C-alpha positions in Angstrom: 6.8 5.6 -15.2 9.1 8.6 -15.8 8.1 11.9 -14.3 9.7 15.2 -15.3 9.0 18.5 -13.5 10.0 22.1 -13.9 8.9 25.2 -12.0 8.7 28.4 -14.0 6.9 31.7 -13.5 4.6 30.4 -10.8 3.4 27.3 -12.7 4.5 23.7 -12.4 5.2 21.8 -15.5 4.4 18.1 -15.1 5.1 15.6 -17.9 4.6 11.8 -17.6 6.4 9.8 -20.2 5.6 11.3 -23.6 2.1 12.3 -22.7 0.7 15.8 -23.1 2.3 18.4 -20.8 0.1 19.9 -18.1 0.7 23.2 -16.3 -0.6 23.8 -12.8 -0.7 27.3 -11.2 -0.1 27.6 -7.5 0.2 30.2 -4.8 3.6 30.0 -3.1 2.1 31.5 0.1 5.4 33.1 1.0 7.6 30.1 0.2 10.7 30.7 -2.0 10.9 29.5 -5.6 13.9 27.4 -4.5 11.8 25.6 -1.8 9.0 24.9 -4.2 11.3 23.6 -6.8 12.9 21.2 -4.3 9.4 20.0 -3.3 8.5 19.5 -6.9 11.5 17.3 -7.5 10.6 15.3 -4.4 7.1 14.8 -5.6 8.3 13.8 -9.0 10.3 11.0 -7.5 7.3 9.8 -5.5 5.1 9.9 -8.6 7.5 7.5 -10.3 6.4 4.9 -7.8 2.7 5.7 -8.1 0.1 3.2 -9.2 0.2 3.4 -13.0 -2.0 0.5 -14.2 -4.9 2.6 -15.2 -5.7 4.9 -18.2 -6.4 8.0 -16.1 -3.2 7.9 -14.1 -1.8 11.1 -15.6 -5.0 13.0 -15.1 -5.2 11.9 -11.4 -1.6 12.8 -10.7 -2.0 16.2 -12.4 -5.2 17.1 -10.4 -3.6 16.1 -7.1 -0.3 17.8 -7.5 -1.0 21.1 -5.8 -2.3 19.4 -2.6 0.7 17.0 -2.3 3.1 19.7 -3.2 1.8 21.9 -0.3 2.3 19.0 2.1 5.9 18.4 1.0 6.6 22.2 1.1 5.8 22.2 4.8 8.8 19.9 5.4 11.1 21.6 3.0 10.4 25.1 4.3 11.3 23.9 7.8 14.3 21.9 6.6 12.9 18.7 8.0 12.7 15.1 6.8 9.8 14.4 4.5 7.6 12.0 6.4 5.1 9.7 4.6 2.7 7.1 5.9 1.2 4.1 4.2 -1.5 1.8 5.6 -0.5 -1.5 4.1 1.1 -5.0 4.7 -1.8 -6.5 6.7 -1.2 -10.2 6.4 -0.9 -12.8 3.7 -4.0 -13.7 1.7 -6.2 -16.4 3.2 -5.9 -18.3 -0.1 -2.8 -20.5 0.5 -4.1 -22.9 -2.1 -3.6 -20.7 -5.2 -2.4 -17.2 -4.4 0.5 -17.3 -1.8 2.9 -19.7 -0.2 2.1 -19.2 3.4 1.5 -16.7 6.2 4.9 -15.1 6.3 6.5 -12.5 4.1 8.5 -13.8 1.1 10.4 -12.3 -1.8 7.3 -10.4 -2.9 7.4 -8.4 0.4 11.2 -7.9 0.1 10.8 -6.4 -3.4 8.0 -4.1 -2.2 10.0 -2.9 0.8 13.1 -2.4 -1.3 11.1 -0.4 -3.8 9.7 1.9 -1.0 13.1 2.3 0.6 14.7 3.1 -2.7 12.2 5.9 -3.2 13.3 7.4 0.1 17.0 7.0 -0.8 16.4 8.9 -4.1 14.7 11.7 -2.2 17.7 11.9 0.1 20.0 12.3 -2.9 18.4 15.6 -3.8 17.3 16.7 -0.3 19.7 16.4 2.6 17.2 15.9 5.4 15.9 12.9 3.5 12.6 11.0 3.8 11.1 8.3 5.9 8.1 6.1 5.2 6.0 4.7 8.1 4.1 1.6 7.3 0.9 1.3 9.3 -0.4 -2.3 9.2 -4.1 -2.4 9.1 -4.1 -6.2 9.6 -5.4 -6.1 13.2 -8.5 -4.3 11.9 -9.5 -7.5 10.2 -7.3 -10.4 11.6 -5.4 -11.4 14.8 -2.8 -14.1 15.0 -1.5 -14.1 11.4 -1.1 -10.3 11.6 1.4 -10.7 14.5 3.5 -13.3 12.8 3.5 -11.5 9.5 4.3 -8.1 11.0 7.2 -9.4 13.2 8.7 -11.1 10.2 8.3 -8.0 8.0 10.1 -5.9 10.6 12.9 -8.4 10.8 13.2 -8.5 7.0 13.6 -4.7 6.9 16.4 -4.8 9.5 18.2 -7.7 7.8 18.0 -6.1 4.3 19.1 -2.7 5.6 15.9 -0.8 4.6 16.8 2.1 7.0 14.2 4.5 5.6 11.3 2.3 6.5 9.6 2.6 9.8 6.7 0.6 11.3 4.0 2.0 13.5 2.8 0.3 16.7 -0.5 0.0 18.4 0.3 2.7 20.8 0.7 5.1 17.9 -3.0 4.7 17.0 -4.9 4.1 20.2 -4.8 5.6 23.6 -5.8 3.0 26.1 -3.6 0.9 28.6 -1.3 -1.5 26.8 1.5 -3.8 27.9 4.9 -2.2 27.9 6.2 -5.0 25.7 4.1 -7.0 23.3 4.3 -10.7 22.6 2.0 -12.8 20.4 -0.3 -13.7 23.2 -0.7 -10.1 24.5 -1.1 -8.8 21.0 -3.9 -11.2 20.1 -5.5 -10.6 23.5 -5.7 -6.9 22.8 -7.1 -7.3 19.3 -10.7 -7.0 20.3 -10.0 -4.0 22.5 -8.2 -2.3 19.6 -11.1 -2.8 17.2 -13.6 -1.7 19.9 -11.6 1.5 20.6 -11.2 2.2 17.0 -14.9 2.0 16.2 -16.0 3.8 19.3 -13.5 6.6 18.8 -13.4 7.1 15.1 -16.5 5.2 13.8 -19.8 6.8 13.0 -23.0 5.2 14.1 -25.0 7.0 11.4 -22.6 6.0 8.6 -24.6 4.9 5.5 -22.0 2.8 3.7 -24.2 2.2 0.7 -24.6 6.0 0.3 -20.8 6.4 0.6 -20.2 3.8 -2.1 -22.8 5.5 -4.3 -21.5 9.1 -3.9 -17.8 8.9 -3.3 -15.5 7.6 -6.1 -12.7 6.7 -3.7 -15.0 4.6 -1.6 -16.4 2.9 -4.7 -13.0 2.0 -6.0 -11.9 0.6 -2.6 -15.1 -1.4 -2.3 -14.6 -2.9 -5.7 -11.1 -3.8 -4.8 -12.2 -5.4 -1.6 -14.8 -7.5 -3.4 -12.4 -8.6 -6.1 -9.8 -9.8 -3.6 -12.2 -11.3 -1.1 -13.8 -13.4 -3.9 -10.4 -15.0 -4.6 -9.1 -15.0 -1.0 -12.1 -16.9 0.4 -13.0 -19.3 -2.4 -11.3 -22.3 -0.9 -12.4 -21.5 2.7 -16.0 -21.1 1.8 -16.4 -23.2 -1.4 -19.5 -23.0 -3.5 -21.6 -26.2 -3.9 -24.7 -27.9 -2.6 -24.8 -25.7 0.6 -23.6 -22.4 -0.9 -24.5 -21.2 -4.3 -22.3 -18.9 -6.4 -24.8 -16.0 -6.1 -25.0 -16.5 -2.3 -21.2 -16.5 -2.1 -21.1 -13.2 -4.0 -23.7 -11.6 -1.8 -21.7 -12.6 1.3 -18.6 -11.2 -0.2 -20.4 -7.9 -0.8 -21.5 -7.9 2.8 -17.9 -8.5 4.0 -16.5 -5.8 1.7 -18.9 -3.3 3.2 -18.0 -4.3 6.8 -14.3 -3.9 5.8 -15.1 -0.4 4.5 -16.8 0.6 7.8 -13.8 -0.6 9.8 -11.5 1.0 7.2 -13.2 4.4 7.7 -12.5 4.2 11.4 -9.0 3.1 10.8 -8.4 6.0 8.4 -9.6 8.4 11.1 -7.1 7.0 13.5 -4.3 7.3 11.0 -5.2 10.9 10.2 -5.2 11.7 14.0 -1.9 9.9 14.6 0.0 11.2 11.5 -1.7 14.5 10.7 1.2 16.1 8.8 2.5 13.1 6.9 2.1 12.7 3.2 -0.6 10.1 2.9 0.1 7.2 0.5 -2.3 4.4 -0.3 -2.3 1.0 -2.0 -5.8 1.5 -3.4 -6.8 3.0 -6.7 -8.1 6.5 -5.9 -9.1 9.9 -7.4 -5.8 11.3 -6.0 -7.7 13.9 -4.0 -6.5 12.8 -0.6 -3.7 10.3 -1.1 -1.0 9.1 -3.6 -1.9 5.7 -4.8 1.3 3.6 -4.9 2.4 0.5 -6.9 4.4 -1.7 -4.5 5.6 -4.1 -7.1 7.2 -2.9 -10.3 5.7 -5.4 -12.6 3.5 -5.3 -15.7 0.6 -7.1 -14.2 -2.2 -5.8 -12.0 -0.9 -7.7 -9.0 0.9 -4.9 -7.1 0.3 -5.9 -3.4 2.8 -8.6 -2.3 0.4 -10.2 0.2 -2.0 -11.1 -2.6 0.4 -12.8 -5.0 3.8 -14.4 -5.6 6.7 -13.3 -7.7 8.9 -14.9 -10.3 12.3 -14.0 -11.6 12.7 -14.6 -15.3 15.9 -15.4 -17.1 16.2 -11.8 -18.5 16.1 -10.4 -14.9 12.5 -9.2 -15.1 10.2 -9.8 -12.1 6.7 -10.9 -12.7 3.8 -11.0 -10.2 0.8 -13.3 -10.3 -1.0 -15.9 -8.1 1.2 -18.7 -7.0 -1.0 -21.2 -8.9 -0.4 -19.4 -12.2 3.3 -19.8 -11.8 3.1 -23.4 -10.8 1.5 -24.2 -14.2 4.6 -22.9 -16.0 7.1 -25.7 -16.5 9.9 -23.2 -16.9 9.6 -22.1 -13.3 11.0 -23.7 -10.1 10.4 -22.6 -6.5 13.3 -21.0 -4.8 13.5 -21.5 -1.0 14.9 -19.0 1.5 15.3 -19.7 5.2 13.8 -23.1 4.6 10.5 -21.7 3.1 9.3 -21.2 -0.4 9.9 -17.6 -1.4 9.7 -17.1 -5.1 9.8 -18.7 -8.5 12.7 -18.6 -10.9 12.9 -19.4 -14.6 15.4 -22.2 -15.3 17.6 -21.5 -18.3 17.3 -24.1 -21.1 13.8 -25.1 -20.2 11.1 -24.9 -22.9 7.5 -24.2 -22.2 
């Protein structure tokens, strides 16, 4: 998605691809036109990596521009690095039968991290202080042991591949209770319950009516629908339907789980806001754009844009595709490529006919 911007006479011109041009007025609040123009260029780069799978993408980006521009302006005015944060990369899907290879990051995560790092590199090319993205894993909000293995491997991948603009938060960044000086897998898992208890006690709301939130807040509704969609496919082999579990019962249980995830997610969002109050907030979820920039982590044509929910395939023409692992396995043109002794991605073999 190409984004072009221009600042003229107190208005920002935002054009996406060949769509209708929109003009947004803003108050510079004492900032110079040069500063605001730099911020606009930075935001234009970020928008190129935004989630663009929906018909209202342009409308949402246009509406949200003034808010995001003001956040970036704070960094540019001070001559500081543009800091962004993204709650994401929790753990691999529980569906190892059809969706993903295993519990550890693979080529899908590498492509996603590379994409985010490249975004920061491009910002540094037009703005000397540069940019850094902090990934805040929300995995421990919902999972324990797999989150540790996944997170450690993800950090190692970022170092190995030289993704120097990517940073990872730690537990101590989000919670303020006694923690070991150094974490290992056992101490990490041992503190999982403490983390969730602190999170809900500190940032949760006892009177939260999640049904009312879903009914009245578009962002919450979109996240809820996303949770339901992924939970249905993630858990289908763990909790199969049949004699002891009907399809309707399974869907009711998924709805319940999705709402519980929302409740924890609300508390986690409060912790993120408290820990990173000045960062530009990015998100993997479809949203109205009012509070966060929705990002597409995988630059593919399908709707599978989060690497922990899918696999990727490299086609003969160099294009990457994203889809459930099982879909790729059905294609006789594709073979599994191993890296570090583990299956990592699919690749089209030249000369094979489907």
